[in-house]
C-alpha positions in Angstrom: -0.5 26.7 -14.5 -1.3 24.3 -11.7 -1.1 26.1 -8.3 0.4 24.3 -5.2 -2.2 22.5 -3.3 -4.8 22.7 -6.1 -7.1 19.7 -6.8 -6.6 18.8 -10.4 -9.5 16.4 -10.5 -11.9 18.9 -9.0 -10.8 21.6 -11.4 -11.3 19.3 -14.4 -14.7 18.3 -13.1 -15.7 21.9 -12.9 -14.5 22.6 -16.4 -16.5 19.6 -17.8 -19.5 20.9 -15.8 -19.3 24.3 -17.5 -18.8 22.9 -21.0 -22.5 22.6 -21.9 -23.0 26.3 -21.1 -19.9 27.2 -23.3 -21.2 25.0 -26.2 -24.6 26.7 -26.0 -23.0 30.1 -26.5 -21.0 29.0 -29.6 -22.3 28.8 -33.2 -23.8 25.4 -34.1 -21.2 24.8 -36.8 -18.4 25.0 -34.2 -17.5 21.8 -32.3 -15.5 21.5 -29.0 -13.7 18.3 -28.1 -11.5 17.3 -25.2 -8.1 16.6 -26.8 -6.2 15.5 -23.7 -7.2 14.9 -20.1 -4.4 14.2 -17.7 -6.8 13.3 -14.9 -7.6 9.9 -16.5 -4.3 8.6 -15.4 -4.7 10.1 -11.9 -8.2 8.6 -11.5 -6.9 5.1 -12.7 -3.9 5.2 -10.4 -5.9 6.2 -7.4 -8.6 3.6 -8.2 -5.9 0.8 -8.5 -4.4 2.0 -5.2 -7.8 1.8 -3.4 -8.4 -1.7 -4.8 -5.0 -2.8 -3.5 -5.7 -1.2 -0.1 -9.0 -3.1 0.2 -7.3 -6.3 -0.9 -4.6 -5.9 1.7 -7.2 -5.5 4.4 -9.1 -8.5 3.2 -5.9 -10.6 3.0 -4.9 -9.6 6.6 -8.3 -10.8 7.8 -8.2 -13.9 5.7 -4.7 -14.9 7.0 -5.8 -14.4 10.6 -8.9 -16.5 10.0 -6.8 -19.3 8.3 -4.4 -19.5 11.3 -6.8 -19.0 14.2 -9.8 -20.7 12.5 -12.1 -18.8 14.8 -14.7 -16.4 13.6 -14.9 -14.3 16.8 -11.1 -13.9 16.7 -11.3 -12.8 13.1 -13.8 -10.1 13.9 -11.2 -8.3 16.0 -8.8 -7.4 13.2 -11.8 -6.7 11.0 -12.6 -3.9 13.5 -9.1 -2.8 14.4 -7.8 -2.4 10.9 -10.5 0.1 9.7 -10.1 2.0 13.0 -6.4 2.4 12.4 -7.1 3.5 8.8 -9.6 6.1 9.9 -7.2 7.4 12.6 -4.4 7.6 10.0 -6.7 9.6 7.6 -7.6 11.9 10.5 -4.0 12.7 11.3 -3.3 13.2 7.6 -6.2 15.7 7.5 -4.8 17.6 10.5 -1.3 17.7 8.8 -2.9 19.0 5.6 -1.6 16.0 3.6 -3.4 15.1 0.4 -4.8 11.7 -0.8 -2.6 10.6 -3.7 -0.7 7.6 -4.9 2.0 8.0 -2.2 -0.5 8.4 0.6 -2.5 5.4 -0.5 0.7 3.4 -0.9 1.6 4.3 2.7 -1.8 3.1 4.0 -1.4 -0.1 1.9 2.1 -0.7 3.2 1.0 -0.1 6.8 -1.8 -2.7 6.5 0.6 -5.2 5.1 2.8 -4.6 8.2 -0.4 -5.1 10.3 -0.7 -8.5 8.8 2.6 -9.5 10.3 1.2 -8.6 13.8 -1.5 -11.1 13.8 0.5 -12.9 16.5 -0.9 -10.3 18.8 -4.4 -11.7 18.3 -3.1 -15.2 18.4 -1.6 -14.6 21.9 -4.8 -13.1 23.1 -6.7 -16.1 21.6 -4.4 -18.8 23.1 -4.0 -17.1 26.5 -7.8 -17.5 27.1 -8.2 -21.3 27.3 -6.4 -23.8 29.4 -5.2 -21.6 32.2 -8.5 -20.8 33.9 -8.2 -17.1 33.4 -11.3 -15.0 32.8 -11.4 -13.0 29.6 -10.1 -9.8 31.1 -7.2 -11.5 32.8 -6.3 -13.4 29.6 -6.4 -10.2 27.6 -4.1 -8.5 30.0 -1.8 -11.5 30.1 -1.6 -11.6 26.3 -0.9 -7.8 26.2 1.9 -8.3 28.7 3.5 -11.1 26.7 3.5 -9.3 23.4 3.7 -5.7 24.5 7.5 -5.4 24.5 7.7 -7.1 21.0 5.3 -4.6 19.6 7.1 -1.6 21.1 10.5 -2.8 19.9 9.1 -3.5 16.4 7.5 -0.1 16.3 10.7 1.7 17.3 12.8 -0.3 14.8 10.4 0.5 11.9 10.4 4.2 12.7 14.2 4.2 12.9 14.3 2.9 9.4 12.3 5.9 8.2 14.4 8.6 9.8 16.9 8.9 6.9 14.0 9.8 4.6 13.3 12.9 6.7 16.8 14.4 5.8 16.5 14.0 2.0 16.7 17.3 0.1 15.0 18.7 -3.0 11.6 17.8 -4.4 12.2 14.1 -3.9 13.0 14.8 -0.3 9.8 16.7 0.3 7.8 13.8 -1.2 9.5 11.1 0.8 9.6 13.1 4.0 5.8 13.3 3.9 5.8 9.5 3.1 8.1 8.8 6.1 6.1 11.0 8.6 2.7 9.5 7.6 4.1 5.9 7.6 5.6 6.5 11.1 2.3 7.9 12.3 0.4 4.9 11.0 2.9 2.5 12.7 2.4 4.3 16.0 -1.3 4.2 15.7 -1.2 0.5 14.9 0.9 -0.1 18.0 -1.6 1.9 20.2 -4.6 0.0 18.7 -2.8 -3.3 19.2 -2.2 -2.5 22.9 -5.5 -0.9 23.7 -8.4 -1.7 21.4 -7.4 -5.2 20.6 -7.1 -6.5 24.2 -10.5 -4.9 25.0 -12.1 -6.6 22.0 -10.5 -9.9 23.0 -11.9 -9.7 26.5 -15.3 -8.9 25.2 -15.6 -11.2 22.2 -13.4 -14.3 22.7 -14.6 -17.2 24.8 -12.9 -20.3 26.3 -12.5 -23.2 24.0 -14.4 -25.4 26.3 -17.4 -23.1 25.9 -17.7 -23.7 22.2 -17.6 -26.6 19.9 -15.0 -26.6 17.0 -16.5 -26.3 13.5 -15.9 -28.8 10.7 -13.6 -26.4 9.1 -11.5 -26.1 12.3 -11.2 -29.9 12.5 -10.1 -30.2 8.9 -7.7 -27.3 8.9 -6.1 -28.4 12.2 -5.1 -31.6 10.5 -3.7 -29.8 7.5 -1.7 -27.4 9.7 -0.3 -30.3 11.7 0.9 -32.0 8.5 2.4 -28.6 7.3 4.2 -28.2 10.6 5.6 -31.8 10.4 6.8 -31.2 6.9 8.5 -27.9 8.0 10.2 -29.8 10.9 11.5 -32.4 8.5 12.8 -29.8 6.0 14.4 -27.8 8.9 16.2 -31.0 10.2 17.5 -31.7 6.6 18.9 -28.2 6.4 20.6 -28.5 9.7 22.2 -31.7 8.6 23.5 -30.1 5.4 24.8 -26.8 6.7 27.6 -26.4 4.2 25.3 -26.9 1.2 22.9 -24.4 2.8 25.6 -21.8 3.1 26.6 -22.3 -0.5 23.1 -21.8 -1.7 22.7 -18.7 0.5 25.9 -17.2 -0.9 24.8 -17.9 -4.5 21.5 -16.3 -3.7 23.1 -13.1 -2.3 25.4 -12.9 -5.3 22.6 -13.3 -7.8 20.6 -10.6 -5.9 23.5 -8.2 -6.3 23.8 -9.0 -10.1 20.1 -8.5 -10.6 20.2 -5.2 -8.7 22.9 -4.0 -11.1 21.3 -5.3 -14.3 17.6 -4.4 -13.7 16.7 -0.9 -14.8 16.0 1.5 -12.0 14.2 4.8 -11.6 12.5 7.0 -9.1 9.0 6.1 -10.3 8.1 3.3 -12.7 7.3 4.0 -16.3 3.6 3.9 -16.9 1.3 4.1 -19.9 -0.6 7.3 -19.9 -2.5 6.5 -23.1 -1.2 9.5 -25.0 1.5 9.9 -27.8 3.1 13.2 -28.7 5.7 14.2 -31.2 7.0 17.2 -33.2 8.1 17.2 -36.8 9.8 20.1 -38.6 10.4 20.1 -42.4 13.3 21.8 -44.1 12.9 25.5 -44.8 12.4 26.3 -48.5 14.9 28.7 -49.9 14.7 30.8 -53.1 14.9 28.6 -56.2 17.6 29.9 -58.5 16.0 31.8 -61.5 12.8 32.4 -59.6 11.6 35.2 -57.5 10.6 33.1 -54.5 9.4 29.7 -53.2 7.1 27.4 -55.2 3.4 28.2 -55.1 1.7 26.7 -52.0 4.9 26.0 -50.2 5.7 27.4 -46.8 9.1 28.3 -45.5 8.6 26.4 -42.2 6.5 23.3 -41.7 5.8 21.5 -38.5 
């Protein structure tokens, strides 16, 4: 039986490591094969979660680069995101939390939230040029502008997680750990955004007049201007047709409720573990009339 806190993968690895010694002590005519290994699913799940975590970090950096179009400004989240992840893992280690699908999902979700905070770097980047501030003053000005927003966002996200702490049973224990770790990662993200990021902005970013824009910046600037103009036109159209917009919004909410009712739901999604199992039991043979017992070669119970 699996003991609480036991590492299943480490146990299976030790068993496989001892198999050659076991085979050497058995007769040559005897063969030993692994019939089922439940760690294959665990390894695959953790591997997929790690890939998604790395992709989320890469997407955060890519989105910031696409919007700021500045390599030095992109280096800042490339440093702050891994720092936040390492700090999260350190806190998880001190709390004796394990690395599993839920913990990796927490880290992945936290870095997707970090992607929504790239406005922090944008404020630092845009506060630097045009006002005559030196880098340190611009970094402090950007931190002052966005500090209240980050604190309010952090508090609101933590407040959403509070109900998970009061869930009971096994599910409650799983999701309470989920809520605590996610809350810690959100706090760490806020601290990094208000301390490490301004320092990096003051040290790495330069005034726009001190550097020449690249060809990519020139092309992307035109594309963003066209996108912004298209958004302004669509927004103006929506404001001119408010009644139609409300009708579409009402239909969308109604369809969302219908889909919520119709779509199958469960605590965890059904996944393919690559193994089939089943039991079969045949009827029990009785005593044939006129005979002393069951037919030759027949068993009373078959499975």
